[in-house]
C-alpha positions in Angstrom: 0.0 0.0 0.0 1.4 3.5 -0.8 2.2 5.7 2.1 -0.7 8.2 1.6 -3.3 5.4 1.6 -1.6 3.7 4.5 -1.8 7.0 6.5 -5.4 7.4 5.7 -6.3 3.8 6.7 -4.1 4.0 9.9 -5.8 7.2 10.9 -9.3 5.7 10.4 -8.2 2.7 12.3 -7.0 4.7 15.3 -10.2 6.8 15.2 -12.4 3.7 15.1 -10.7 2.3 18.2 -10.9 5.7 19.9 -14.6 5.9 19.2 -15.2 2.4 20.5 -13.3 3.1 23.8 -15.0 6.5 24.2 -18.3 4.8 25.0 -16.9 2.8 28.0 -17.8 5.5 30.6 -21.4 5.6 29.3 -21.6 1.8 29.4 -20.1 1.7 32.9 -22.7 4.2 34.1 -25.7 2.5 32.4 -25.0 -1.2 32.5 -24.9 -3.7 35.3 -21.4 -5.0 36.2 -21.8 -8.2 34.2 -23.0 -6.6 31.1 -20.3 -3.9 31.4 -17.6 -6.5 31.8 -18.9 -8.4 28.7 -18.9 -5.2 26.6 -15.6 -4.1 27.9 -14.0 -7.5 26.9 -15.7 -7.2 23.5 -14.5 -3.7 22.8 -11.0 -4.6 24.0 -11.0 -7.6 21.7 -12.3 -5.6 18.7 -9.6 -2.9 19.3 -6.9 -5.5 19.6 -8.0 -7.3 16.4 -8.1 -3.9 14.5 -4.6 -3.2 15.8 -3.1 -6.6 14.9 -4.8 -7.0 11.6 -4.7 -3.5 10.2 -2.5 -1.1 12.1 0.6 -3.3 12.9 1.0 -4.4 9.3 0.8 -0.8 8.1 3.4 0.3 10.6 5.6 -2.7 9.6 5.5 -1.5 6.0 5.8 2.2 6.9 7.7 2.5 10.1 7.9 6.3 9.7 4.1 6.5 10.1 4.3 4.8 13.5 6.8 7.4 14.6 4.6 10.2 13.2 1.6 8.9 15.0 3.5 8.5 18.3 4.8 12.1 18.0 1.2 13.3 17.4 -0.1 11.5 20.4 2.8 12.8 22.6 2.2 16.4 21.4 -1.5 16.6 21.1 -2.9 13.6 23.0 -4.3 12.1 19.8 -3.5 11.4 16.2 -4.2 14.4 14.1 
């Protein structure tokens, strides 16, 4: 995959994981502990799968993107 496409896909991947994890406080407040635990595990599993299957291969092919993303998170608290 060319670098521009890889950056676009990696950004979308990070945003998807961020959006999924952003609902956890709502779920914790609204769900009983068993349901919350199940949803937490499911979201963690989905985010892990996304990272392993999409993000890690992109960073392996374009290591400079990983550094760019890390620098963005360190500077801004998120990927820009």
